[in-house]
N, C-alpha and C positions, 0 to 999 in steps of 0.2 A: 558618387551617388547620382550626379546629374546626368551621366552618360548611360545609366542602366535603362533597360527596356521598361517603359511605363507599365506594361502588362504584368511585370514581375513585382512592381510596387503596389499595384491596384488591390484593393480589398472588396469583397462582396458587399452588397448592400445589407445594412443591419436589419435584423428581423425583430428587434426588440426596442421598446420605448425606454426612455430614461427612468420612468417610474418602475417599469418591470425589473430593470437591472438593479436599481437601488433597493427595491423590495427584497429581491433575492439576496443581495448582499447583506442587508440588515438581518434577515433571517439566519444566514450562515454565521455572521459575526456574533449574534446572540447565542447561538449554539456554542461557539468556541468560548465566549465569555462565561456562559454557564459552567462549562467543564472546567475552565480555568480557576473558578472559584473553589474547586475541590482538588485540583491537580496543580500544584504550585511549581513554577519554574520549568514547565515542559510545553509552553505555547507553540514552538516550532513543530513539535511532534503532533500537537493537536491540529494545527493548520494542515500538515501534510496528510493526516488521516482524513480530514474533510475533503481535500483535493482528491485523494484516492476514492473516496465514497462517490463524489460527483463524476469521476472518471469511470466508475464501475470496475476498479481494479483491486485485486487482493494485495495485501501488504505483509511484508516480513519485517519484524521489529527486532532489532539486535541491541542488547544491553545487559549490563550486570544485574543481578537481583536487586530490588528495592527502589527502582526508578519509576514506579507507578504505571508500568506497561499494562498489566492486567487490569488494574483499577480504571485506567483511561478507557479501555475497550468496553468494560462493563458499564460504566457510567454513560459512555457514548451511545450504546445500545438502548439504555433507558431513555435518554434524551431524544432518541429516534423513534421510540415506541415500537421497537423491533424485537421479536423473540431472540433470546440469547442463550447460547450453550457454550460451556468450557470443557475441553477435553485436556486432561493432563497426560501427555504422551510419555510412555514408559517403554522399556525394551521388550516387555512381554505382551504388549498390546497386539491384538489381532484385527485384521480388516473388518471382521464382523462386529467388533466392539465400536467401530466407527460407523459403519453403513447400516447395520442391522442384521437380523437373522430370521430364519424361518422356524416357527413353533408348530410341533405336530399336535393335532387335536384328535385324540382317540375316539371321541364321540362321532365325529364326522369322517374320520380317516383322511383328513386333508391337512395341508400346511397352511398356516397363516403367516403373513409377513409382519414382523415387528420392526419398524424403522429405528435406526440408531440415532444417536445425538447430532449427527451431521445434518439431519433434516431440520434446519432452522434458518433464520435470516442472517444472524451474526454468529459466526463460529470462531472461538478463540482456541487456536491449537497451541497450547502452552508447551514450550520446550520441544518444538517439532523434531529437532535433530536427535531426540532420544528414541524415537520410533524406528523400527526396522524398515527396510525398503519396501516390503509388500504393503505396509500400512501407509507409507508415503505415497505409493502408487494409487491406492484407493482414494486418498484425498486428492490427488492430481486429477483423477477422472472427474471428480465433483467439481473441482475449480474450473477445469476446461470445458466440460460438457454441460454443466448445470444439471446433472442427473446422476443417479446412482443405480446400480443393478444389485438386487437381493434375490438370489435364486433365479427364478424365471421372470421375475417382476421388475419393471423399470419404474423408479420413482423420480418424478420431476421435482427439483428443489424449488423453494420459494423464490419469488422475485420481490425484493432483491435477496441475493445470496452472496455474502461477503466473508471472506476468510482473512482473518488477522493472525498470523502465526509469530511466536516469539522464540528466540534462541539465546542461550548464554554463550558469549564469545570466549570465556576463559576456561571452560571445562571441555576436555576431550575424551575422558574415560567414559565408556558406556554410551557413546554418541555415534550417530550414523550421518555423516555430512550429507547435505542435500545435493543431489547430482545437478549438473549445470542445466539439464533439461527441465528439472522441476523449478529451479531458481528462476528460469526464464519466464515461468507462468505468473510470477509475482509482478505486479505493476511497479511497486517500489520496494526498496530496502531502506528502512530507516535505522540509523545508528543513533541511539539515545545516550547521551552523556550525563554526567553529574550536574545538577543545578549549581548556580552560583551561590555565594555566601549569603546574599540578601534573600534569595528565594528559599534557601535551606532554613534561614531564621524565621521566615514567614510561615514555614510548615509548623513550627512549634506553637503558632497562634491558632491553628485549626482547633475547633471545639472538641473534636473526637480523636485527638492525637494519641490519647492513652488507650483507646479501644483497639480491639482486634480488627483486621482487615474486614472480616465478615460484618461485624457490627457497624463499622465505619461506613461501608458501602450501603448497607441497608438503611442506616439512619440519615444519610445524606440527602437533603431535599433536592429533588431532580424532577421537575415537570417536563413531560415530552414537549419539545420544541418543534420538531419536524416529524410528520408522520410518514408512513410507507408511501402513500400517494405523492406527498411532497418530494420524497427522494427520487421517485420516477420522473416527476416533473422537472426537477432540477437537473437531473442527468440529461433529459432531453435538451434543456436550455444549454448546458455545457457543450453538448454535441454539436450545437448549431452556432457556437462562437466562431467568428470570422478569423481566418488565418491568411495573410497575404502570401503569395507565391514566394517572395523573397524570404520570409520567415520559415517557410517550409524547407527552402534550400538550405537555410542555416541549420535546421535540424538534421537534414540528411548529411551535411558536411560534418557535423559534430560526431554523428554515429559512425560514418565511413572513416573518419580519422582514427577511431579506435581499432580499425581492421587494417589499414594501410597508411600509417602516419607519414611514411616517407613521401607519398604522393601529395601530401599537404604541407610539406616543408618541415616536418617534425623528425628529429633524429632520435626517436624513442621506440623504434620498432623492436629493438632487442629487449625491451622491458615487457612487451605484450606478447602473451602466447596465444590468446584468443580474444577477438573483439566482440562487440555487441551485435546481436542479430537484428534483422529487420523488425522483429517484434519490439525491439527497444525504440525504433524510430517511431512506430505507431503509438507506443506507450508514451513517448515524449510528446507527441501531438495531443493525445487525450488528456494528459496531465496539464499541459500548458493551457488548454481551453478551460479546464476546471479552475486553474489558478487565476486566469483572467476574470472568470465569473466571480470568484471570491473577492477579487479587487474591484468589482462593480463595473467592469469593461465588457464590451461586446466584441472585442478583438484581441488577438494575442500579440504581445510585444516580445522582442528578443530577450528582455529581461525575464519574462515568464519562463522561457526556454532555459536560460542560463541558470536561474535560481533552482531549477528542478532537475538539471542534468545529472548531478551526482546521485540523487535518490533514485532516479530511474535507470541509471546505467551501471552503477557500481557493482551490482550483483550479476551483471551480464558479461563481465570481463574476467579473463583469467590471466595473472601476471606470470612472467617467467621467473626462473631461478635467479637470474641477474637482478631483477627488481627486489626479490627477497634479500639477496646479498647486500644490496644498497639500502635496505630498510625503507623501501618505498611502498606505500599503500596504493590501493586502487584510486583513492581520492587524490593522492599526490599526482598520479599519472593523468587523471581526468582534469586536474588543475592546469597541468601544462597544455592540454589540448584546448581547454576553454580560454586560456590566456593567448593562444596562438591564432585560433580560428577567428577571422575578422567578424565583427558583430554588424549586421546590416543597419 
């Protein structure tokens, strides 16, 4: 480390005071703590959702039914005081069911645009892999462009506009796997697992455990913690978090090692069919900045990068048949890369 160019270790001057950073951290932690009061055993998922919110990126959540994925998104939207819509994706869904349609008015002889449920701030795309490709493409346009087209009219989506999609990993009948081009539009892919025994036992102590999900959600006390203006301010703060050149090089090395591991001294090239795109590098930077803000820091550390690498990169890679034959997952391959690339 002593022989490295000082310019690569230098960090830009901080733009924030200690009070500003601690205030932002308290606000974000209070949001997570409020959600954790109703969603037991899933704090890692809640923290990643807040990081994605700060980074302005959409999230794909994968997990078996019953792990509070939908509940977490609904309660999060209430705590943020943001309009929320849920769309249950099915094979017979049409793009117009998502974006809206034109209604003919006989009295005037004109068509009026009726926007669809996608015109909201927080959109839960439930079981997104059950919708056909044309519906997925309509959602992709909204995610990438922040606008939709209905007939001849273009509708600009609200700011913020945030898509959280879920998919069930164990069902394949009647599903349409998301293409790599669409997966790459998601900032993160979160894999939600079962809670531990203590957390599951704590669920039985919740006052509304015997009620239906609908009553449970509606009766859960949840005062808004952060408003839409606060979300925009916090995103601006996250975008201004300092990143040293050496940490940026670490991000680039991690992502490039997924494409050409041999150049980095890794003999795992036969396990990878396609590595992460440059959008993964940018996503890693945005996520690391948001993670640093959540930790109350005005600078990114290698720990921020390493702790988020799997969530940001796992859906941007395609493994080979040899990896499948060896029963290796994307997380296993990323673990080999993270263990090998030197941490600055």
